[in-house]
C-alpha positions, 0 to 999 in steps of 0.5 A: 514464487516467481516475481515479475520484474516490474514488481521490483521496479522503481516505484513499485509497491514492495511492503506495507505496515500498519502503525497502530495504537494497540498492536495486540488488538491489530493482531486479533483483528487481522489474524481473524480477518486474513488468517495471518500468523505473526512472528515475535516482535523485533525490537531492532526494527521499531521502538516497541517492537515490529511484528511481521505478519505471514500468510502460509509462512511468507511475509505479508505485512508488518504491524508496529506501535505508534511511537507518538499518540499524535501520529495517525493510525495508518497503513503505510505503503512502501515503494521500491527504490534502487537508490533511496538517497537519489529518490529523496532528491527527486522527491524534493525536486518534484515538489514533495516533502521528505518526512524522514531522511534516509536511514539504515533499517534492520537488514541493512536496507536504506529507508526513508519517508516522503509525502507527495504534493497532496500530503499522501505519505509513502515509504521508500525502501531500497531494493537490491537485485537478487534479494527478497524485496518486502512482500513474500506473497501477493495476490492470495487471501490475506496478501497484498494485491493492489495500491493507489494514491488517493488524492483530491481533484483540485491537486491531481495534476501536481500529483500526477507530475510528481510521480512521473518526476520521481519514479518515471511511471508510464501512465494511462487514464482508465475507468470510463466515467471515473478519473483513474490514472494507472501506473506502469514502471518506466520502460514497461508496456503501459497496459493492465498486465504490467500495472503496479498501482495508480492514482484515484480521487478522494471524491470518487471513493469516500462519501466525505472528504478525507486527507490524501493517502495511499490505499492498500488492498488485500486479496480475499476469497470472498469480499462480502464475507470479509466485510461482514467479518470486519464489521463483526470485529468492530470495523466499519465500511467506508465504501460498501462492497461493489463489483469492478472489472478487476473484482469485487472490492470494499473500502473499510476501517479496522477497529482502530480506524485504519483505512484499507481495502479488500479485493476479491479478484476474478478468476483471471489475474488482477492487474499487478498480480505476481 
């Protein structure tokens, strides 16, 4: 699959994995919802084993057990960095927190974990030219399609300045009556064709106040059917299905409480598709 250059650019979402209390239950839920198949767990990547999920044989996401029950049950989004140690320095300079210092992961890549000024946590994953950078598939049923940092209105200016300082995103305000900041890689045209993600507001997505976080979207062929299937398996809607200029979407929690979103793209490619 050809991957556009901006999808490997500094700060581009390049991988997602879920930290779960029960990985076997996660495999049942997402296997049925997205049609994922799963590799055998790798003990080298995470304590308790790291399981790669696949769509048509291509890497789509990861699942791993929570090493500590006090940690949140979450989908983690990882952003590309050509030099993770330099990115970590920029995180600190821009007012963020470094939660896990740079370390070498399975495959020899450097990784780290950071948080923006609002507390939204993200990973940093080293991207090397000419090598597979995380996602092996995007934009088809069951694969990653979009992501956004969901922050609070009161701190949005600090968050916008943070991502500009760390990744040099081009930013464009879109959404009409809503407050949504679209991100494009530094140096790329600031348009929807080159969009790699964005910043939205908690208050415009959820009926109740929740902590700032990254929301990861997976493509589906039928948004309403996916939502019904998730509910049948014990999931619950956090925002019911609705139409947008980029397709029909819904925000939901799986049967372990992990937040994620599904998007049924229109016939034309959604922003950020490969």
